[in-house]
N, C-alpha and C positions, 0 to 999 in steps of 0.2 A: 408569377414572380419566380425569378432565379434562386435556388437555394443556396447558400455559401458552403452548405456542407451535404451535397446531394447523395453522398454515399452511406450517410448515416440513417438508420433506421432504429427499430426497437432495439435496445440492446439485450444481450443474452440473460442476463441476469434477469430482468424484468419477464421475457419470454418464460423462462425455466419457473419462476416464482408463480407468475399466473397459470402455467401448466401444474405445478403442484396445487394450488388453491382449487381449479377446475376438477382434478383428479383425484385429489385427497392424498396424493403423495406425501411423504415424509421429507420435508425441505431441507437438503445438505447441499443447495447449490449456492445460493446468495451469501456472502460472507458476513453474517451479523450473528451474535449469539442469542440464544432463546431462554438465557437465563437471568435470574434477577440480579441487579446491581448491588454492589456492596452497600450493606443497611448503613454504614457510616457515611456514604456518599448522599445517600437519600435523606438522611438526618441533618446534614450540613446544607443541603438543598433545601429545605423547609425552614431552617432557620435563617438561611441568607435571604429567602423570599420575603422574609418581613422587616428587613433592613431597608436604608435608603441606598439600594444598588440598582435602581431600575431606569437611571439616565445613561446618555451616551459615556462610554468610557474613552481615554484617549485613543487615538487613531490606531497607534502600536499595540495596544492592550492595557489593562489594568497596571499600574506599577507592581502592585503585589503578586500578580500572576506572572509579570515579567521575571520578576526576582527570583520567583519559585522555580521557572524554567532556568534561569541561569545557574541556580544551584544543582537542579538534575542534572545538567550537561557537565557542570564541574564533578559532581560525584560520580557520574557513571563513566566520564570519558579524560577526567583530569584537564579539560580545556577552560579555561577563564573567557568569559565573552561579557562585553559591555552591553547590559540590558538595556539600557537607554537608547541604544543605536543599533544593534545587531541582531534583534529579535522581533518577529511581528507574528501577532496572534491572528489567525485567519479561521473563516468558516468552514471548517474542516481542510485536510491535506489537498482535496482536490481542487479547491479554491486557491490553496498557496501554489499549487503547480500551475494553474491556469494563468494567475496574475503575474507568476514569474516569467512565464512563456510570453505572455502579453506585453510585458514590459521590456523584455530583453531581445526578443527575435524582430527582425525587420523583414521587408521583402526582399526574397533572393537567399536569405540565409537557410543554411543546411543544419537539420537536427536530427542526430544519429539516436534512433530509438532500437532496443534490444529486444526480439521478439522471443518467446511470447510475452507480451507488453500489456500494462493496465490501459483500458481503453480511453482515459481521458487526454494521454499525452498528445496522438496525432491530430486530433480536432483541433487542440488549442494552437499547435503550431501551423496549422493550415490558417486559422482565423488570422493568426497574427502576420500571415503573408509568407511565412516560411516553408521550406520543402522537408517533409519527413524522410529519412532515410533509413529504412528498415533493414536490420541485419539478424539473421536468426542465430540464437543460441544453438549450441551443438545437443546432440541426441540425449545428453544427460542434463540438459539445460543449464549449462555452464558456458561463461563467454570465451570465443575464440579471440584472443587479443589480437593476433596478426591480422586477421580479418577485419577487426574493428579499425586497426591501425592504418590499413590499406584504404580504407573507407573515408578517411579524413582529407578534406581538401582544402583550399584557401577560403571556400564558402562554408565550411562548416563553422557554425558558431557555437553549438552547444551540443553536449552529450549526455544523455539522461540513463541514469542508472537504477536500478530496484533492488534493494539487498537487505534484508531478507526478501526474498523473490516470490512475488505472487505472479503467475499461479503455481508454480512448482515447488513451493517450499524448500529449495535449495538454499542455502549461506554460503557465501563466497570465503575462500581460505585465504591467508596472508600473501600468498603468492598471486591471487588474483588483484589483490588491492595494491601489490607491488607493481603489477602490470599496468593497472589503471593509473597509479601515480606518476609510472615513466610516460605512459602516453601524455598526460597531461602536462607535464614538464617539457616533454619534447615538442608540443603544439601549444605555444603560448597564447594562440588566441582563443583556445578553446575555454568555454564556461562548463563547470560541471553541475547538473541538477541531480542530487542525490536523494532518491526518494527512499526513505528509510522507516516508514510507518510501523513495520514490525518489529522495530529494533529491540523492544524488550520481550519479544516472543521467539526465543531461540532455546535449544535443548542442550544437548551435549556438550556444544561450544558456544560461546557468545559470539555474536556477530561484530565485524570489525568494523567500526564507523569511518566515515571521511572525518568526524571530528577529532580523530586519533593522528589525522595527517596535516600538520602545520603548514608544510609547503605548499598544500592546495587550498589554505583558508582564503586567500584572496580572492579566488575565482570560483568559490563552490558556495551553492545553494542547498541547505539540507531541510528537507521536509520531514515534519513528526506528526503524530495523530494522537490526541487524546482519546478520540472514539475507540481506536484499536487498545490503546494501552490500558483503558479502565473499562471497557465493555460498553461504551456508551455512544454506539453509532449514530443514533439518532440526534446526539447532542450538535453534531457537526463542528466540532472544537479541533482546531489543529494550530500549528504555527511552523514557521520557518528561520532558519538562523543563517545569517549571510553578512559580510562584512558592510561598511557604511556606503561606500560607493556604490554597491549594486543595491542597497536595501533603499537608497533615495529614488532609484528608479522605480522599483517594485511599488513603493508606498504612493507615487504618482498615480499608479493604476488602481491600487488598492483602494484609495480614498473616494474612487468614484464608483467602484462597482461593489463594496461593502461599506466603506469608512471604518465601522468599527462592529465587533460581532457582539454577542449577546452578553449583556454584562451580568446577569445572576450567575450564568453559567461561569464566566470567569471569576467571579468572586467565591463560588463553591469549590471550583479547582484550586484556586490559590490557597484556599484554607484546607482542604483534602490533601495536597500535594506535602503539606508539612507533616502529615500524621501517616502516610503512605508508603510502603517500600516497594517500588516496581521491580526492586530484583529478584522478587519471588513470583513473579508473573509467568516466567519462563516454567517454574516447576509445576503450577497450576495446570498450564496447557499442556505440559509433557506428559502428564498422568493421563489426560484427556486424548492424547495422541496415542499412548500404549494400550489405553482401554479399546480404543477404535481399532487398532492394528491386531490386537489379540483377538477381537470379536470377529475380525475378519481372515483369521488364520485358516478356517476351513472353506473359504470361498474359492472362486476359480478366478479371481482377480489378482493380478501381481501388483502388489505395493511397492512404489518407488521409493526412494529415500526422501524423508522429511525432517529437516534439519531446523526448520523455523516456520513462522506464520501459523496459523489455524487451518491450514488445508493440507490433504493428503491426495496425491496425484497415485493413478492406478491405470496399469494397462489391462485391457480385455479383449486381447486378439486369442486368448484360448477359449473366448466365449462366442465372438462373434467377429466378422472381418467387415462389418457395414463401417460407414462413415462416423465419426464420433457424434455428429450433431444428431443422426438418426438413432444412433444406440442410446442417447441420453433421452431422447423423446421415448424411445420404446421402455425402457428403464422406469419413467415416471409413469407411463399408461399402463403397463403390462405388470410390474413388478412393485410399484407404489414407491420409489424413492427417485426424486429430484437431484439432479448433479449439473455439473457444467463441464461442457467439453473444452479441450486445450485449444483446438485449431482456430477457433474464433478470435484468440489472441494473437494471431500469425498474419500478417499482411499478406502473405501467399496462400493461407490458408491449409499450411502443412499439416498432414494429419498422421500421427503417430498412434493412433487408438488408444490415446490417453484421455482420461476423465479426471475431474477434480471433485472431491468431497470436502465440505467443511466440517470440521470435527467439534466447531465452539457451540456445542449443544449440551444438553444435559445428558446425564449417563443414560436415562431412561430413553429418550430418543435416540441415543446412539445405538442402543441396544436392539430397540426395534427395527432400526433402518438396516443394522446389520443382520439380524435373523432373516429378513427378506433378501438381502443381497447374497447370503450364503445358500440359498435356495435354487438360484439361477444356475 
């Protein structure tokens, strides 16, 4: 049988986590926390599990959760949205992205993806019949807007952006958002899919959300993640915000590949959000970033800027000139720390001798890992 995705194999996250398990290496590769969730969240979950919240919710999401998301967006970005028509609760942000692409991209449409990029974008475009157009970010992992603009054609239907950026940890400045807005306004046929799953994990400066750009509302889908925001990646809970005319098409796909998502999780999050201040999340992760960076100060790795997310990138060319995948394998096998190579996020395989560490771990885990890394 012919494969619809012949180029897709086991992804790098699975490979490195399996290698960590096999070798006993400390796993700083896959992006999930290893510390306990907020006790308040666990308490609410136990309470909600005893209530009558075990049947299907409305397709868009429970009204209580939709209302809380609307309040969160207004409090965070001063944007008022109609939660009855402009929000969709999804089984994680990946499902939100996949459903959006499948609903809006047709055969022959081109979709611009900025590399290094999250690995779910391209397969969704291909399965929808579209053509991915991969454009490399510059050596500092920032967008070259002139290059992006020159790549837009009449066939270009969608531009996918990711800010704060995974895997680099960079956060775009106001001039980048200005340039993005200008491109969107100059090309009225373009749809923007803005992946903002790390929106509340930023440090010295907050990220500038597309929620703040009113001129783009009519042609933008913004995806967010409860999993990232509340350290509950295994719950697979996310949501998207988009205007009614786009939402109607997205829901047509959503109703058949998911219909509605976990009712107990929705009830729990609706109550939890009434009591939780997400504005403090950045400070929580900034302490972990600073602890990791300080603990790596005596290493031979060159730590690159980390302005958001819970990922720290580092150059290793003072240690080795081997390619990043080989170096990551050796790092796990010989030195006991599993990491992620950056080149796998690039369509071209462009290799800058840069790897990615996840610092969403306990201080004990980070200390053990950095002690090993500083001995290399």
